[in-house]
Phi, psi and omega in degrees: 000130180280102185285356178271003182295147178270126186240131172259121179254103180274126187085023183284002175267354188266192188300289183285327182296320179297320180290320178292326175301318179297314184295322175300316177299314179301327182278355178102001183277157178266112192257131173235119179270139172233119183205166179289335184231159177293146178278135175281348189237017186294142181266162183298329181269011178248148175252158181218143170236128176260125183186184184276130178290353177257003178275099188298324181294316180292318177303313181299318183296312186291321181291326181299339183259012189238146173264328179231144177231123176259137183234106182245346186289130176184165165281105186264351183270124184300315182296318179297319181292321178292327183291319181227076183302327182296315179296321179299318179292325174297309186286325188262332180252304182301311181299322174298318178297319178299318181294314180302314183295320178294320178299316182294321180292328185270358179061044173295141188287328182199141173247118183248125189243131179273115182243204189207155171303335179301342180295340178278346195263162167277355180254176177108349174053220183296326176304309180302316181295324179289328178288322176299312182299317180296322180293321178298316179298321180296316180294321179293321178295328177292315181295315185274324186243354179075018176285121180283149185214164163220129177260129181251114180259102184277144169280206184274111184279148174208164179131190182298149179080007182292157179248191189290350179271356183267120189293321181297316176301315181292323179297317180293319177299317178296315181300319182286324186268331186239354180071019178203163170238126179259139183217120170291140183096186185259359178085000180276000177300141181257132181229153176249094182280137175226133179292142185298328179289324175292321180295318181297317179294317177298326181295334175275319180304328183289357176287350172306144181302334183291346180259008180293133184054040180235156169257129185240135184263123179240094187242352174067229189293170178302154178301150179214146178284143179307318184297329179288323173299320178296319178296327174296316175299317178297318180294318179297329178273017179068032180056031184262010179232163179251148179247123185238123181251143182238154188289335181303132173283151181278111183298131176085352182255150180282160179263266183286331182203146175281349193278127165238153185297124176214151185287338185280127176237134181264153174275120182279136179236129178235122181285164185290329181244120181234146177279126178299141183305315179299316178297316181297321177294317179300315180298322180291322178296321180294320181297313180296317178302315183296316183292326177290321180297312181299326179279354181077020180282146182278136175269141188291342184205165179264138172198160182267132178236131177236131182288136175298125182272356182288000000 
């Protein structure tokens, strides 16, 4: 693998995108981030362009200087996509098409796309539909234009740098600031959680030729019920919080499994080293606690926190 390759990371200022950018830099690639906002985590050896993902001229310019393109930018919140389907189609499908077309013309070696487990589901609303459409377009560009690709279907991501749309981050924030976690539903929903660092490392591993023109499933640890994850958070915090479930179903989200029968099957990839779910939650709790402390926010209860030195 040629580590001198230039990599464009679209959406590299965000949660998963910033971690993948870091892993690419660590692996020796020359990373250029393209996003709507400045990155809070950019490294000295990374470049960044801030601009509109629908700016075709800018896209063509950036892609023409790239050997590989990762695409993480999208409206990723189901509720937000359902609220404004037109904008979701623009940001999730049209922007992807602009990138694909530019990559094909520039003879980019591989297009790596962030998709979701929701493509298997009857749930997910407009968000799911945009991911399905994008995957179909990616496959068509390979057949028609010869653009090589790898599609990454992520499970439920958690870990450092998460934003307000990440449920685990929000649950921990609520636990620390309010002394409770509120959850719509009964907590029996099943999720496949994967730590963002594991996902980021795997996102670089898939540059191996064996993942060329493949869809790859990245789901991390064994499936777990949401209520059990909430109980883990409660235990880590010394049983000092309450867990409250509400009868309302979570609109647009799947329950026991995302899978509905479809002919497309992805190849599951699991790296040799994975972050344990409990350790990952502990690290995430510390990060949220630290950010609250730095902001002068009041913590709902007293407990001793020590940063993990590992």
